N, C-alpha and C positions, 0 to 999 in steps of 0.2 A: 504494500500500500504506500502510495506516495502522497504527500501533502505539500502544498505551497502555501505558507501562511504569510499574511501581510498585516502589519500593525496599521490600523486605519483610524482616521478621525471621523470617517463616515463611509458607509457602503450600502448599496441597494441592489435588488434584483428586480428586473422588469420582464414580464412575459406577455407577449401579444399586446404591448402598449399599456399594460396595467402593472402597477408596482405590487409585487408579491410580498417583499419584506425590505426592511431598512434597519440599520444599526447606526449608533453614533460611535464614540470612542470604544475601540475593542480590537478584535482579531477577525479577519476574513480568512477562512480556511478553504482552499480549493483541494478536493480530495479525488484521487484516482485509484480505482480498485483493480487489482490484478487477480488473475485466475487462482493463484496460490495463496491468497490472503485468507487469514483466519481471525477468529475472535481474539487471539493472542496479539495479533498485529494492532487491532483496534484498541485494546486496553492499553498497550504500551504507547501508542501514538497519542491517545487522548491525554494520558498522564503527562507525557512529554510536553504537549502543546500547552496545557493548563499551567504547568510549572515553569515554563520558559520565562526568564527574567528579561523581558524586552521592552519594558516601560521604564521611564526615567523616575528616579527618586528626587528628593529635594536638592540633592547635590548635582543633578544632571547626569547621573550614571544609570545605565540600563541595569536596574537592580530589582524591579518589581514585576510580578506576573500579572496576567490579565485579571486574575481573581483578586490580587492585592489592590488593584486600582478600580475594582468593581466595573470592569469593562464588559462590553457586550460581545456576543459570539454569533458568527454567521458561517454556515457550512454550505458549500456549493459543489455538487458532483462535477468532475471534469475528467473524462476518460483520456483526453489528449495529453495528460501528464505521463502517459505510458507510450508516447510516440517514439518510434525508432526511426532514425534518419541516417543510418549507416550507409545504406545503398540508395543511390538516386536522389531525387529531389521531392518525392512524394512520401510523406510520413506513413509508416505502417503501425497498426494498432493491435497486432496479434497478442500482445501481453495483457491488454485491457480485458477485464472480465465482461462477458456477455450479460445483458440485463437480468437474466434469470438467476445468475450468481451475484451480480453486483448490487441489485436493489436490496435484497435482504441484508447484505453487509453494510450498505450505506445507511439503512434504517437502524441497524445495530450500532453503527458509529454515532449517529445522532442521539440515540438513547443513552449510550455510554457518556457522551459529551454532556448531556443534560444531567445524568446521574452524578458524575464526578464533579461538575461545576455547581450543581444546585440552581442552575439558571435555565431559562428557556433559550433555545437556539433558533435563530432565524435561518431560513433555508431558501434554496431555489426549488425547482421541480426536476426530479431525475429525468434525463433524456429530453427535456424541453430546450427550445431555442431561447436562451436567456441573454439578456443584456445586463451585464454586471458593471456597475459604476462604483468607483472607490476613490477616496483620497488617501493615498499611502502616506502615513505619518512617519517622517524621518528622511528618506524612505527606509523602512525596515521590511525586508522580504527574506524569508528563510525556507529552504527546501529540506524536507525530511523524508527519508525512505526507510520503512520498517525492516527492509531486508538488508540495509546497510546502516547498522546502528552505531553511528560515530559519536 
């Protein structure tokens, strides 16, 4: 499972011209699900995301987590995080899980995020053509892959 998280001052998801969700200060998490992902990947990633100290303290140091600053959370599915571009110029997505596998894992990811954070999680709609708008604060953008736990 791969996530690209961005510290944002605001983010929103619009589908078919209608705003589905919006957050203010917090984290936007784009999540890509792979065929080999499991519940263990979800628990590890959610714990990592919620504990990352990427918000500034009073001294201006990145020393606080999204929970420490009472930040909001948004999770959007994005299979293109598993794009392969080794050959040619057209990305391949053979590692991305098909919806029958990905949707239950995405829903489990959302439930785990809400459970561990104790907060509601704003979302997009799995498989929809979404317009995601954000103001990246910093900018702070971090890539995490549960198969490469660095």
